[in-house]
N, C-alpha and C positions, 0 to 999 in steps of 0.2 A: 533506560534513559532514551528520551527521544530528542532528536535535535531538529530543529527547524531552521531553514536558511532561505531568505527571500531573494532570489536572483532576478527579479523582473520588477518593472515600474509601471505596468498598465492597469493592475488590479490592486485596489488597496488590501493590504493583510492587516485585519484588525485583531485586537486582543481576543475578541469573541471567537474568531476564526481559528487563531492559534490554539486557544483553550480547548474548542470543540475537537480539532485535529489531535491534539495529544489525548484528550479523553477517549475518543473512539479508537484510537490505536490501542491504549491500555485495555479498554473494554474487550476489543476483539482478541487481544492476546490472552487475557484472562478466559474468555468464553472458548478459547481454542486449546485452553490447558497449558499455556506456556506459564509455568509457575516458578521461574528462575530470573534473576536480574538480566535484562537483555538491552540491546541497542538498536534502535531503528533511526535513520537519517532520512529527512524529507526537504527537498528542494522545490521551491515554487519557482516556476519558469514561465516564459510566454510562448506563444506558438512557434515563433522562430528558434527559440533555445531547444524546445523539445523535437523539433524536426531535425536539428542537428544532432542531438542525442540519439534520436531514432536511426538516423543515417549512420552515424558512427559505431552504433553498437549492434545495430540489427540489419544493416544495409537496406533499410526501407526509408526512401527519401520523402516522407510525408509527415504531416502534422498528426499527432495522437493526443488523447487526453492524459494518460498516465503510463509511466514505465517503472517496471520493478525490476531490482538486482538483488535477488537472493544471495546470500553467502553460504547457505548449507546446501548440501545436495541431497536429494530424496530418492528412493526407488520409485520406479513408475507406479503411479497409482496411489502412492503413500504420502501422507502429509505429517507434520511435526508431532502431532498427538499420536500418530500410529508408530513412530520410529523412535522419537527421543525422550519418551518418558523414562526415568531413571538410567540415562545415558551419561556416560562420561565424556566431555567434549576435549577436544585437542586444544592446546594453548593457542594454535593457530585461529581457533574459533572464538576466542575470548579478547576482550579490551577492557583492561583494567577491572576484572571481575564480572564484566558484563558478556553475555552471549550475543555476537554480531549477527543479527538476523539478516541486514541488507540496507539497501538504499530505494528511495521512492522519489520519483521525479513527476510533478503534477503540474500540468499546463492550467494555471488559472483562467487564462484567456479562453481556452478551449472549454473549461468548466463553465465559465459563464454563458458562453454560446449554447452548450448542451442544458444548461438549467433553463434558458428560454425555450429552447426546442422541445423539451420534456415537460416544460410547464410545472416545475417546482423550483425551490429556493436555491440560490448559488450555494449555501451553506449545505444542504442536503446533498447536492451533487458532488461537492468536494469531499464530503464525509463518505459518500457511496465509492467514488474513486479511490480513496485512502484505504477503505475496507478491502475493496477489490485488490489493491496493490498488497496489503498486509497479508491476505490469503495467499498471494502469489509467493510472498516471502516465506510462508509456512508450508509450501510445496503443492498448493492447489493450482489446477490448470484448466484451461477450456478449450484444448485443440480437438478433443473428441467429444461426441455429443453427450454421453453419460457423465463425463468429468465436468462437462460445462453445466449440466443440470445440478449436480452436486455443489458445484462453486456458487451458481447463482442462488441456490436455497440458502447455503451458509451466509451470503451476502445479505439478503433479505432478512433472515433470522436475526442477525446481529443488529441491522439498522432498525427492526422493529422493536427489539429488546432496549435498544438505546433511544427509542422514541423518536425516530427520524423518518 
């Protein structure tokens, strides 16, 4: 299940955008071998909201484009498909039969700014940020250079397969 919640009023959230976000999340999960019912929540916010969320959760008082809040823990350097294939989950990991992967906060205002900066569509930017965040929910990281290369490669593979 994918839950979308629009908590901003600066950028119009169209049906096309909502459908694309749901489709790219479902596609990314399938491509990452998540083959059980799961739950991902996405909130759309503006720059002020995401700055507040960033400050409250990471002690970083600045605007960012997307934040991820994974609910599962992964060993260093491992991702969902390495760790959780044929794994029994704890009841605390589940919600009504769905594995809770986590939450995503996307600043649509920042996405619009970046789409202009990178000279591609707003839809492509929001989908990129969403894939980036889904990969974080699945254990990918980009703190070390090698991990960053792996994550960037997966992002581009998914977007290309999804034809974005």
